[in-house]
C-alpha positions in Angstrom: -22.0 -2.6 -4.2 -23.4 -6.1 -3.9 -25.9 -6.4 -1.1 -26.8 -10.0 0.5 -28.6 -11.3 3.5 -26.9 -13.1 6.3 -28.4 -16.4 4.8 -27.1 -15.6 1.3 -23.5 -14.7 2.9 -23.5 -18.0 4.6 -24.0 -19.8 1.4 -21.7 -17.8 -0.9 -19.1 -16.8 1.5 -16.1 -17.9 -0.7 -17.2 -16.0 -3.6 -18.1 -12.8 -1.4 -14.6 -12.8 0.2 -13.0 -13.1 -3.4 -15.3 -9.9 -4.5 -14.2 -7.9 -1.6 -10.6 -8.9 -2.1 -10.9 -7.6 -5.8 -12.1 -4.4 -4.1 -16.1 -4.6 -4.6 -18.1 -3.3 -1.8 -20.3 -6.3 -0.1 -22.7 -5.2 2.5 -24.4 -8.1 4.3 -27.9 -7.4 5.8 -29.6 -8.4 8.8 -33.2 -8.0 9.4 -33.4 -5.2 6.5 -30.6 -3.0 8.0 -27.1 -3.0 6.8 -24.9 -4.9 9.5 -21.5 -5.7 8.1 -19.3 -4.5 5.4 -16.6 -6.6 3.8 -13.6 -4.9 2.7 -10.0 -6.0 1.9 -7.2 -5.5 4.5 -4.9 -2.8 3.7 -1.7 -3.9 2.3 1.2 -4.9 4.3 3.0 -1.8 6.1 6.3 -0.9 4.9 9.1 -2.6 6.8 10.5 -0.5 9.7 13.5 1.6 8.4 16.9 1.5 10.5 19.2 4.5 10.6 22.8 3.2 8.9 21.6 0.1 7.4 22.9 1.3 4.1 26.5 1.7 5.6 29.0 0.6 3.3 26.7 0.3 0.1 28.1 3.4 -1.2 30.8 6.0 -1.2 31.5 9.7 -2.1 34.5 10.7 -3.9 36.7 13.0 -1.9 36.5 15.8 -4.8 32.7 15.4 -4.8 31.9 19.2 -4.1 35.1 20.5 -6.2 34.4 23.0 -8.8 34.0 21.3 -12.3 36.4 22.6 -15.0 33.6 22.7 -17.4 32.1 25.7 -15.3 35.2 27.5 -14.4 34.5 30.6 -16.5 31.0 30.9 -14.9 32.9 30.8 -11.6 35.2 33.9 -11.9 
């Protein structure tokens, strides 16, 4: 964890932002008290899924659930 004062943060802001983006915890203090923590934003959310958006991209054979010849002896 990296701790800096407000004055130091003003002078080193680009470096502190880069450190926070890499996952390092950066705390900015004001008057000897921890005031602010720099953290990266969460990754972008997953796109909204829409029902039926895959229609026509695959098909199922008519005999999909028909018994297989290889297993005929086990099914008797």
